Structures are given as C-alpha cells and as structure tokens.
N, C-alpha and C positions, 0 to 999 in steps of 0.2 A: 499359696497352695489351696486347692479346692477342698471342700468338705469331704470327709471320709465316706459319707453315704454315696457319693458318686462312684466309689470303687466297688459297690455291691454288684452282685451278679446281674447282668442285663444292662449295666451302664458303662461297661468297659469300652474304651476307644478302639482297642485292637483285640477283638474277641479270639479266644483260642479255638481250635488248635492252630498253632503256627507251624509252617513247614519250611524247610530249607532243602533244596535239592542240588547239592554240589556234585560235580564229577571230580574225583580225586586222582591226581597223578602221583605215583609213588616210585621210588627207586627199587632196585633189586632187594634191598634190605628192609623194605617196608616204610622207609622214611617218606613222609609226605613232602612233596615238592611244590605242588600247586593245587588249588581248588578253583574250578571254573563253574560258575553258577549260570543257570538259565531258567526259563519258564516253559511250561509244557506247550502252551499254544502261542501262535504268532500274535494273537490279539493281546494276551497277557504280557508278552515280551514288548510289544509296541507301547502299551500303556506304561510299563515300568522303565522303558528305554534300556532294555537289557537284551541279552542273547536268548534265542530259543534253546531248548535242550539239545536239539540236533546240532545247532551251531556250537554250543558249549562242548559237545562230544568231539566235534571236529577240531576245535581249538586244543582240547586236551590231548587228542591223538597226535596233533602236530608237535605239541610240547614234548610228548613221549618219544618222538622221533629225533629230537635234537642231538642226543649223544651219537647216533649213527651218522647224522649229517655232519657234525663237527669232526668226527673221525675221518670222514671221506673228504672233507674240505678244510684242511688245516689253516688256510688263509682266512677263513671266516672267524677264527678265534679272536682277532683283534677288534 
C-alpha cells in the first residue's frame, strides 16, 4: 500500500466530484426494475465503450414497453 501522503488533496487518482447518470425503469408501484447508464456526448461514450444518454433512454423506453408487448404476444413468453 502506498504512503498516506498520496491521499492528500491534489494527489487523488480519481478526483471528485463523481457523477452517475442512470435512467431508471420502475414498475407502477415504484419498484426499480432496471438502470440504464450512458454518457452525455458521443465522444465520452466512445471512450468508455458505453451508450450515449439518448441510446440509454431508448433502451429504457423499450424495457418499459415489455409488459404491453408480452400481453399482445403470448407466444413470446417462452
């Protein structure tokens, strides 16, 4: 382990503040079903190999549509 002086302000490896920007999918009772994460810009998403926020919103929207899809397509349950 490294010297504690490395933990002093200005020597942190991951400086604050940290941010997390999930899009949350909830059921009618408020139970969280899914969190979809993305980055604001395409460049940030490309660097991190993750979705953009727009893509994350579309994924979350499609997750939220699953109950209606499954009700209309009973054969899809298996």
